[in-house]
N, C-alpha and C positions, 0 to 999 in steps of 0.2 A: 504493500500500500504506500503510495507516494504522498508527499505533503499536501497535494491538491485534493486527495481523497479524504483527508481527515475531517474537514468541515462537513462534507456530505455524510460521512458516517456518524458524526456527532449529531447532525440534524436529524438523521433517520432514527437514532436512538431516542432523542428527545420527543420526536413525533410519536414513537411507539409508547413511550412513557405516558404521554398525554392521552393517547387512545385507550391504553389500559386503565388509566384513571377515570376516563369517561365511561368505560365499560363497567368499572366497579361502581361508579355512582348510579348507573342505570340499574345494576343489580340491587342496590339498597333501596332504590325507588320502587322496584317491583317485588322485593322480597316479602314485604309485609302487607301487600295489597291483594285482596281477594280478586279472583277466585284462585284457591290453592289446589295444586295438583298433588293430592295426598297419595294417590296410587302410584304415580310415577316417582314420588319422593321415596316411598317404601322400596320400590324396585331398585332405584339407584343406591339406596342405603345397603341393600342386600349385595348388589354388585360391587360397590366400593368398600364395604365394611366386611361382611362375612366372607366373601371370596378372596379378600386380601389377608385374612387371618392366618392361613397356613404359612404363607411366605413370611409374614411378620413374626409368627411364633418360632419358626425354624431359625430365623436370623437372630431373634432375641435370645434363644437358648444358646446358640453358638457364641454370641456376644458376651453373655454372662459367664459362660464357661471359660472362654479364652481370657477375659479380663481377670478372672480369679486366678487362673494358672499363671499368667504373666506377672501378676502383682505379688504372688506369694514369695518368690526369691528375694525381692527388694525389701519386703517387710521382714523377712526372716533375718536379713543382715542386721537389722536394728532390733531384733528380738520382739517384734510387734505383730506376729502372726495372728494374735487374737483380735486385732483390729481389722482383719481382712473382710469379714461380713459387713461391718459398718462402712468401710471405705468403698467397697464395690456397690453396695446398695445406694449410698448417697450419690455416687457418680452416675449410676444408672437412672435414678429417679430425677435428679436435677438436670442432667444434660444429655447423656448418651442415649437414653431411651427415647425421648421426644424427637431428637434430631435424626437418629437413624431410622426410626419408624416413619418420620415425615419424608425422608429421602427415598425410602422404599415405595411409599405411596406416590411420590412424585414420579417415580419411574413407571409404576404400574398404572395408576389412575390417570396421571397427567397425559401420558402418551395415548391411553385408551380414549380419553375425551377428545384430544386433538385429532386423532385419526377418525373417530366415529363422526364427530360433528363436521370435520373437514370433508369426509365422504358425502355427508348429507348436503353440504354446501355446494360442492362441485357437481353433484347430480341434481341440483335444484330442488331437493326435497324441502329445504327450509323455505324457499320461495313458494312452493306449493302449499305449505302450511299457512303462510300469510294470506294467500288467495282464498283458502277455504275458511278463513275467519278465525283460525287458531293463532294465539299469541306464541310464536316459536321461542321467544326469549324466556317467557315465564315457564313454558313447558320443558324446554331443553336446558336452559342455563340455570334458572333459579333452583330447580330441583337438584341438579348435579352439584351446584355449589353448596347448597344446604346439606346435602348428603355427606360431603367431605368435611364440612364444619362439625357435623354431629358425630360422624364415625371416627375421625382421627383421634380425639381425646379418649374414646373407648379403646381403640387399638393401642394407644400409648399405655393406658393402665394395664391392659392384658400383657403387653410386651414387657413392662416393668415387672409384673408378677412372675412371668416365665423366666426372665433374666435372673431374678433373685433366686428362684428355685434352681436354676442352673448354677448359680453361685454356691448354693448348698451342696450340689453334686460335686462341684470342683473342690470345695473345702474338704470333702470326705475322700477325695482321691488319694491324698497323702496324709490323712488324719482321720479322726473319728469324733465328729461333733453331732450331738443329738439335735433333732429338729426343734425341740423346745428351747434349747440353749441358743441355737442359731436364730430362731424367731425372736427371742428376747434381745439378742445383740443387734439385730437389724432394726427393730422397732424402737429400741431405746435411743438409737442414733437419728432416726427420722422424726421430723416434726411436720406439722401442717404447712408451714411456710416453705418446706421443700417441695411439696406436691402442688400447691396452688399456682406458683409461677409456671411450672411445667405444663399444667393443664391449660392455663391461660394462653401461653404461646402456642400450644398445639392447636387451639382454636384458630389462631391467625395463620398457622401453617396450613390448616385445612382450607381456609379462605383463599390463601395464595395459590394453592394447588388447583382448586376449583376454578378460580377466576382465570388463571393463565391457560389452563387446559381448554376451557370454553372459548376464551378470546382467540386463541390460536386456531381453533376449529372454525369459529364464526368468520374469521378473516382469511380463510384459505383461498388461494388463487392458483391458477395454472394447472388445473386438472389433477391427475393422480400423483404427479411429482410434488405438487403443493401439499397433498395429504401427508406424504412422508416427511416433508419439511416441517409441517405443522406439528406432527407427533414428536419429532426430534427437538425442535425449538421449545416446545412446551415443557419437556423434561429439563432441558438446560436452564431455562429461565426460572422455572419453579424451584429448582435446586438452589440457584443463586439467591432467590428471594428468601428461601428458608434460612440460609446462612446470614443474610442481612438482618432478617427479623430476629434471629437468635442473638446476634450481636446487640441489637437494640434492647431486647428483653433482658439480657445480662446486665447492661448498663442501668436500665430502669430498676432492676432488682437490687443492684448495688446501691443506688441512690436511696431507695426506700428502706435499705437495711434489712432485706429479707434473706440475705446470704448467711 
């Protein structure tokens, strides 16, 4: 990219930021206005929540097990192996669980939304819905975004629980700790202020994934090539927004003294 291309790239980026902001504003205008598409919302929640659970569960188990195994030698050097359950559980609940779960959902849900809505856009199904009198934005976008907002915090809670159970398995690979003692060590170290910021930012992660996936699908151009580009760019942009939102959430949590 030459120097003359940089202003054009910057302008394109700013234009896209403005379009996504306008798209988000339209979502909030339509999100609380009847008529509500309850059946489609339930269907999208099943697709985005229940069908994402196996991948989230496997990843969470591996994440908790690997974190435990990798952390043990360092803590053993300081004679602090008894702190392993508390350290792993705090790390998972505060940061690792929400971010990793959101990234998995960005890959699975964001690409699916971008490809599905992109296919509907290039085959003019969205235009046909408008002609028939159906509000395609409310039916296609609002239900999908609400489903990610509602399902992601639930997936995060389940991922945290599975990862903590994997920590228990990892602790017992080279030792013997009863479940009651492990449970006590974990929940003595966790407080409500650990869970609240994690669930709050997971709601915004879900909003970002849903908005980006639907926006990329709704603005697809250039036929089937554009569908693939929409799915790819939805994952990339949603993942980037997740890291940005996480950085902002950490700073706000620090300012409020919730760490």
